C-alpha positions as CSV (number, residue, x, y, z in Angstrom):
1,M,-39.4,-61.7,-11.2
2,S,-40.0,-59.7,-7.9
3,V,-42.4,-57.0,-7.1
4,A,-39.9,-54.6,-6.8
5,E,-38.5,-55.6,-10.4
6,Q,-41.4,-55.2,-12.1
7,L,-42.1,-51.8,-14.3
8,P,-45.3,-50.4,-13.9
9,P,-47.4,-50.6,-17.0
10,R,-47.1,-47.4,-20.1
11,Q,-50.3,-45.4,-19.8
12,Q,-49.3,-44.6,-15.8
13,L,-46.0,-43.1,-16.6
14,E,-45.6,-39.6,-17.2
15,P,-43.5,-38.4,-19.5
16,R,-40.3,-36.6,-18.8
17,S,-40.9,-32.9,-20.2
18,S,-44.1,-33.1,-17.9
19,L,-41.2,-33.4,-14.7
20,R,-40.4,-30.5,-13.3
21,R,-36.8,-30.0,-11.7
22,N,-35.0,-27.6,-10.3
23,G,-32.1,-26.8,-12.6
24,R,-29.4,-24.5,-11.6
25,W,-30.7,-21.0,-12.2
26,T,-34.1,-22.0,-10.9
27,G,-33.1,-20.3,-7.4
28,F,-31.5,-17.3,-8.6
29,L,-34.5,-16.6,-10.9
30,H,-36.7,-16.6,-7.8
31,V,-34.8,-14.2,-6.2
32,L,-34.6,-11.9,-8.9
33,D,-38.2,-12.2,-9.9
34,V,-39.2,-11.5,-5.9
35,R,-36.1,-8.6,-6.4
36,M,-37.9,-7.2,-9.6
37,K,-41.6,-7.3,-7.8
38,E,-39.9,-5.3,-4.9
39,L,-38.4,-3.0,-7.3
40,R,-42.2,-2.1,-8.8
41,R,-44.1,-1.3,-5.6
42,E,-40.8,0.8,-4.1
43,P,-39.8,2.8,-6.9
44,E,-37.0,5.2,-4.7
45,V,-35.3,1.9,-4.7
46,V,-34.0,2.6,-8.3
47,F,-31.7,6.0,-7.0
48,W,-30.4,4.1,-4.6
49,V,-29.0,0.8,-6.3
50,F,-28.3,2.9,-9.6
51,G,-28.3,6.7,-9.0
52,F,-26.6,7.8,-6.1
53,P,-23.7,5.1,-6.6
54,I,-22.7,6.5,-9.9
55,L,-23.2,10.1,-8.1
56,L,-21.2,9.1,-5.4
57,A,-18.7,7.6,-7.6
58,L,-18.4,10.8,-9.6
59,G,-18.2,13.1,-6.5
60,L,-15.3,10.6,-4.8
61,G,-13.4,10.8,-8.3
62,I,-13.5,14.4,-8.7
63,A,-12.0,14.8,-5.0
64,F,-9.8,12.3,-5.5
65,R,-8.4,13.0,-8.8
66,N,-4.8,12.8,-9.4
67,K,-2.6,15.7,-8.8
68,P,0.7,16.3,-9.8
69,A,3.7,16.4,-7.0
70,D,3.5,18.5,-4.0
71,M,7.3,21.3,-4.4
72,T,8.9,21.6,-1.5
73,S,9.5,25.1,-1.1
74,V,12.9,26.3,0.6
75,V,14.8,29.5,1.1
76,I,18.6,29.8,1.0
77,V,19.9,33.2,3.4
78,S,22.0,35.1,1.1
79,S,25.2,35.0,1.9
80,P,28.6,34.4,0.1
81,G,28.1,30.8,-0.2
82,S,24.4,30.6,-1.2
83,Q,24.5,30.8,-5.1
84,D,27.0,27.6,-4.7
85,A,23.7,26.0,-2.7
86,L,21.2,26.9,-5.3
87,A,23.4,25.3,-8.0
88,L,24.0,22.3,-6.0
89,I,20.1,22.1,-5.4
90,Q,19.5,22.9,-9.0
91,G,22.1,20.1,-10.2
92,S,21.0,17.7,-8.2
93,S,18.8,14.4,-8.7
94,G,15.7,15.7,-6.3
95,R,15.6,19.2,-8.1
96,N,11.8,18.7,-9.8
97,S,10.6,18.5,-6.4
98,I,12.1,21.3,-4.4
99,H,11.8,25.0,-5.4
100,A,14.6,27.2,-4.0
101,H,14.6,30.7,-3.6
102,V,18.2,32.9,-2.3
103,L,16.9,35.9,0.2
104,D,18.1,37.8,2.5
105,E,17.9,36.6,6.2
106,A,14.7,38.8,7.3
107,S,13.0,38.0,4.7
108,A,13.4,34.0,4.9
109,L,12.6,34.3,8.5
110,R,9.3,36.2,8.4
111,G,8.2,33.4,5.5
112,F,9.5,30.6,7.6
113,R,7.2,32.0,10.4
114,L,4.1,32.2,8.1
115,G,4.3,29.1,6.5
116,K,5.8,30.5,3.2
117,Y,8.7,28.0,3.0
118,A,9.7,24.5,4.9
119,L,13.4,24.9,5.3
120,I,16.1,27.5,5.9
121,V,19.5,26.4,4.2
122,Q,22.3,29.4,5.5
123,P,25.7,28.8,4.2
124,N,28.2,28.7,7.3
125,G,30.9,30.3,5.3
126,R,33.2,27.0,5.5
127,G,31.7,25.0,2.7
128,G,28.6,23.7,5.3
129,Y,25.1,24.9,5.5
130,E,23.1,24.9,8.4
131,Y,18.9,24.2,8.0
132,R,16.3,25.4,10.4
133,Y,13.2,23.6,10.1
134,D,10.2,23.1,12.5
135,P,10.4,19.7,13.7
136,A,6.4,19.8,14.3
137,R,5.9,20.4,10.6
138,P,6.5,17.2,8.4
139,E,6.4,19.0,5.7
140,S,9.7,20.9,7.5
141,V,11.1,17.7,8.4
142,L,10.9,16.4,5.0
143,A,12.1,19.2,3.5
144,R,15.2,18.6,5.3
145,A,16.2,15.0,4.5
146,L,15.8,15.9,0.4
147,V,17.7,19.1,0.4
148,D,20.2,17.6,2.7
149,E,20.4,14.0,0.4
150,S,20.2,16.8,-2.7
151,L,23.1,18.5,-1.5
152,Q,25.1,16.0,-0.4
153,S,25.1,13.6,-3.2
154,A,25.5,16.8,-5.6
155,A,28.6,16.9,-3.3
156,G,29.6,14.0,-4.7
157,R,28.9,12.1,-1.9
158,R,29.1,8.0,-2.8
159,D,26.7,5.6,-0.9
160,P,28.2,2.3,0.4
161,I,25.2,0.4,-0.5
162,P,23.8,0.8,-4.4
163,T,19.9,1.4,-4.5
164,R,17.8,2.3,-7.2
165,A,14.1,3.7,-6.4
166,V,11.5,2.3,-8.8
167,T,8.1,4.3,-8.7
168,S,4.5,2.8,-8.9
169,S,1.3,5.0,-8.8
170,E,-1.6,2.3,-9.4
171,P,-5.0,3.2,-9.5
């Protein structure tokens, strides 16, 4: 037997329980211990670590809570075809997002100028409609597209490509 293969006498071996090993959680526990000591030295950290994020979450939750979809306010100029236009809009699939009124032309233009209405629909007497909208206002452009889609589909337009819209609101 060689010197390397010889075992030391039993009294020279330390018991296994007294050997210190670095376990899986040793590093984490040391970091946690240091952080807790820092926390005791600076108690204002408790507010910034626990209180401030909770207050921030509450404030942002109140500010950006879910709200119903915006209604597009549209005015139809009172003329011989205005009741037909109102009936088409109210009978269309987009009726839940369009709020239509019938007014005389002067009131409609005044309300449009003041921003009360996003779109003016004026029947032309030949079965067609004229839209007055402000291209600089995004809600006006959207209202024009929405009302045109509603009027065309309610009048019987067939789309060449069948599509389907699925609403999705995820938190």
